[in-house]
N, C-alpha and C positions, 0 to 999 in steps of 0.2 A: 462539809463546811457548816460551822454553826449557825443557827438561827440569830437573827440582829438582836433579840432579846437575851441571848446568852453570851454575847461577845464581852471579853474583858474591857477594863478602861485602857484607855491609851496609855503606852509607858511615858509619854511625855507628861501626861497630867499627873500619874502617880509618883513620878521623880521628884515633884515638889512638895511630897507630904511634909518633910522637915519645915519648909517654908511656911506651909498653912498652921502646923504646930505652933510656930513662932508667933502667929497672929492671936494666940489665945486670948481671950478678954480677961482682965484682971476680975471681972464680977463673975466669971465662970459661966456667963451666958454664951449659949452657941453661937459659932460664926455663922453669918448670913451668908449664902452661897447662891449664884445665880447660875443654872445650866441652861443656856439659851439654844433654841433647836434643838432640845435633849433627845428626840428621837426616841429609841427604845429605853433611854434612861441609864445606860451603862455607868454614866460619869455621876448622875444623881445617885445611884446605887452607892458607888463608890464614897462620894462625898458625905453620905449619911454615915458610912462606916468611921469616917473621921470626925463624927460627931458635929456636924453642921447641919443647921436647919436649911433646906434647900427650897428654893423655889425653881420649879421645872416647867420652862416654858416651850410649847409646840403647837404646830396648827393641826396635829392628829390627835382628835379627841381618843381613839380607839388605842393608840401607842401610849397615851396619858393614863387610860383607864387601865390597861394592862400593868402598868409601871405602879400605880396605886395598888392594884391587887396584889403584885408579887412583893412589894414593900411590906403590906399586910397591916393589920390594925396597930401592932406595936410601933411602926415607924410613922403612922399618919399625922403624929403631932409634930414630926419634924420635917414633912413634906408638903408643900404647897404646889399644886399642879394648876398650871394656867393657860388653858387653850386660846391662842392668838396667833392671827395671821400677821406675821411680822413684816411682809412685804407690801401688803395692800390695806393697812390699817394703821392708826396711829400707834405710836410707843406704848406698850402696855403698862410700863412702869414708871411713869412720869413722876420726877423728884426722888426716886429710890436709888439708894446705893447699897454695895454689897461688900462683903470683905473678901470675898472671891468670886471672881465671874470666869466661868469657864465656856468656851465655844470650840466645837471640833467639827470638821467636815461641814462647815458652814459658811457661805460668803453673801452678803448682800450688801455691797458698798455703801448705801445710803444710810446703812445702820452704823456703821464704824465709829462715827464720832460718839452715837449714844452708848455704845458699848465701853468706850473709853471712858466716858464720863459716869458711868455706872460703878466705877471702882472706886470704893471709898477711901478716905485719906488712909494711909497704911496698909490699904488692901493690895490683892494681887490678881492680875488678869493671865489666864492660861489659855492661849489660843493656838490652834492647829488646823490648817487647812490645805486644800490643794493648791499647786503653784504652777505657773507655766511650765511646760514639758510634760505634763500629765497626759496631754491629749496623744504622746506617742506611746503609752503604755495602757491606756484605759480610759474609764469615765471617771469624772466629767472631763470633757473636752472643750467646752464650748468657753471661750475667753471670759465670759461673762463670771465664770465660777472658778476662773484661775487667779491668783495674785501674780501681779506681775513682779520682777526682782526689786526686793526691799520695799515692797508695797507696806507691808505688815509693820514694818519698822516706823515708816512715815506716818502711818495710822497711829501709832502708838506715842507719837512726839507728845511731851510734857510728862510720860510717866519714865521710871527709871528701868532701862532693860537690864535684867539679871542674867537671860539666856536667850540666844536667838539661833535659829538653824534655817537653812535654805538649800533643798537639795534632795537627792534620791533617796527613797528607802526600798530594801530588798522585799520585804514581806510584810503584806502584799506589794506588788512593784507599784509605786508611786512617788509622785513629785510633790513636796510639802514645804510650806513655811511654818514655823512655830515660835512662839515667843512667850517668855513668862517676864512680866513687867510689873512694876509695884507703883503705886501713888504714895511718893515718901510724904512722911510726917516730919515735922520740926523735930531734930534733936537737938541735943545740947553741943555747943559747937566744938567742945574738945572730944566728943564721942563719935567714933566713925560708925553709919549705919551697919548693922547686921542682917544678912540676908543668909540663915543657914541652909545649905544644900545637902546636907548629910546628918 
């Protein structure tokens, strides 16, 4: 089994690379991405390959240090590591919004409104975590860490949902909910919004 530092990014996150590319700034400034509860940084590293400036947040200082080492000198101008206890301290990014917000394998319900608020106008939220039923196949098994049916959809009220899944995945066996949602920007009345998926 691969070490956590070597895990590839989730296919749910990488699936939306075309959507991320469509967010490109006219100024050619890098997109601002937030990888919340980033752990080993597998999604941070992927977001960096997409040309994003990434704020990687986690409470594990050692994991953040390994991530910074792995990214190396060349990537440090595009990476901001922020050590923060998301569950026992104030929200570490007050007033900040991001073009891309990524959250995987993490659930702390009091933060859900903050996470949704951190999506900038025109930005995208990519969220994937464990759901009820997972207790039958492994960990996490505590209800505190498992989404109820439709809970992620409810949490994203106010965003436009591009894709949503709630069910069982085989490899590894787990029950998940995952969502891709955007905070819509104003569009000309005669132009339908476009969210490229391929």
